C-alpha positions in Angstrom: 0.0 0.0 0.0 1.5 3.4 -0.9 2.3 5.9 1.9 -0.5 8.2 0.9 -3.1 5.4 1.4 -1.4 4.3 4.7 -1.6 7.8 6.1 -5.2 8.1 5.1 -5.9 4.8 6.8 -3.9 5.9 9.9 -6.0 9.0 10.2 -9.3 7.1 9.9 -8.2 4.4 12.3 -6.9 7.0 14.8 -10.5 8.2 15.5 -11.9 4.7 15.6 -9.0 3.6 18.0 -9.6 6.6 20.3 -13.3 6.0 20.4 -12.8 2.3 21.1 -10.3 3.0 23.9 -12.7 5.5 25.5 -15.6 3.0 25.3 -13.5 0.1 26.7 -12.1 2.3 29.5 -15.6 3.3 30.5 -16.9 -0.2 30.4 -13.9 -1.6 32.4 -14.3 1.2 35.0 -18.0 0.5 35.3 -17.1 -3.1 36.1 -13.9 -2.8 38.2 -13.9 0.8 39.5 -17.4 2.3 39.3 -16.5 5.4 41.3 -13.6 6.4 39.1 -14.0 8.5 36.0 -11.6 9.4 33.2 -9.4 12.3 34.1 -8.1 14.9 31.6 -4.6 13.4 31.8 -6.1 10.0 30.9 -7.9 11.4 28.0 -4.7 13.0 26.7 -2.9 9.7 27.1 -5.7 8.1 25.1 -5.3 10.7 22.3 -1.5 10.2 22.3 -1.9 6.4 22.5 -4.2 6.5 19.5 -1.5 8.2 17.5 1.2 5.8 18.7 -1.1 2.8 18.1 -1.5 3.7 14.4 2.3 3.6 13.8 2.3 -0.2 13.2 0.2 0.5 10.1 3.6 1.2 8.4 4.0 -2.6 8.2 1.8 -2.4 5.2 4.0 0.1 3.3 4.6 -1.3 -0.1 4.8 0.3 -3.6 3.7 -2.9 -5.2 0.5 -4.9 -4.8 1.0 -7.5 -2.0 0.1 -11.1 -2.6 -2.3 -12.7 -0.2 0.5 -14.4 1.6 2.5 -11.2 2.0 -0.6 -9.4 3.3 -1.2 -12.1 5.9 2.4 -12.0 7.0 2.3 -8.2 7.3 -1.0 -8.5 9.2 0.6 -10.8 11.7 3.6 -8.5 12.1 1.2 -5.6 12.5 -0.7 -7.4 15.2 2.4 -8.5 17.2 3.9 -5.0 16.9 0.6 -3.4 18.0 0.1 -5.7 21.0 3.6 -5.2 22.1 3.3 -1.4 21.8 0.0 -1.3 23.6 1.2 -3.5 26.5 4.4 -1.4 26.9 2.3 1.8 26.8 -0.2 0.4 29.3 2.6 -0.5 31.8 4.5 2.8 31.3 1.4 4.9 32.0 0.0 2.7 34.8 -3.0 1.4 33.0 -2.0 -2.1 34.2 -0.5 -3.2 37.4 2.2 -5.9 37.3 0.4 -8.4 39.5 -3.3 -8.8 38.6 -3.7 -11.6 35.9 -7.4 -11.0 35.5 -6.8 -7.3 34.9 -4.2 -8.2 32.1 -6.6 -10.7 30.5 -9.5 -8.3 30.5 -7.2 -5.6 29.1 -6.0 -7.9 26.3 -9.6 -8.9 25.6 -10.6 -5.2 25.4 -7.6 -4.5 23.0 -8.8 -7.4 20.8 -12.3 -5.9 20.8 -10.9 -2.5 19.7 -8.6 -4.2 17.1 -11.5 -6.1 15.6 -13.7 -3.0 15.7 -11.1 -1.0 13.9 -10.6 -3.8 11.3 -14.3 -4.1 10.8 -14.8 -0.3 10.3 -11.7 -0.2 8.0 -13.1 -3.1 5.9 -16.5 -1.5 5.7 -15.0 1.8 4.5 -12.8 0.0 1.9 -15.8 -2.2 0.8 -18.0 0.9 0.3 -15.3 2.6 -1.6 -14.7 -0.4 -3.9 -18.4 -0.8 -4.5 -18.7 2.9 -5.4 -15.7 2.6 -7.8 -17.1 -0.6 -9.4 -20.6 1.0 -9.8 -19.0 4.1 -11.5 -16.9 1.9 -13.8 -20.0 0.0 -14.8 -21.8 3.2 -15.5 -18.9 4.4 -17.7 -18.8 1.0 -19.5 -22.6 1.2 -20.1 -22.2 4.8 -21.5 -19.5 3.6 -23.8 -21.6 0.8 -25.1 -24.5 3.2 -26.0 
């Protein structure tokens, strides 16, 4: 994927990631800490984290069309890099304590939910764009035949 397309994807995904993180944080706090809200500093960290968490998209940088195998390999690299980045970020900023296994498992599950949500939204956007392009190409083809 060319850099221009990756940057466009990163910007779109940034907003989905930040929204997903806020929703997950609110749900987790309602379950584990119902009396604790999100502070301004935490919201800033979420915004910064959203930017940092889009950086693994660069794994898809390619100026040629990727084969399905290459795309799957890059998706795996992307996922591993993203999970590592998120876990490091979470420990550095105190989102996870070092001792609570349940907290870690719920956090990882919430990351997977956000990851799947971002993937689904990205796929839907790409699918809608490709349908629009195909529809327009069909219209142009039909006009040429007349």
